[in-house]
C-alpha angles and dihedrals in degrees: 000000000000097000099051089048091050092048091050092049090048092049091047091051091048090052092049093048090045089231132124117263098265105152113155089214090060121085113241091236091052091048092051089049090054094043108037089163 
């Protein structure tokens, strides 16, 4: 439950900041899965 919530928060933060999801804690594969565009 913690991981999905963390990913949602990271994606939300990225959208608010208007920046790509580039969190060093996130795995590149997971980041690509969240941001297919």
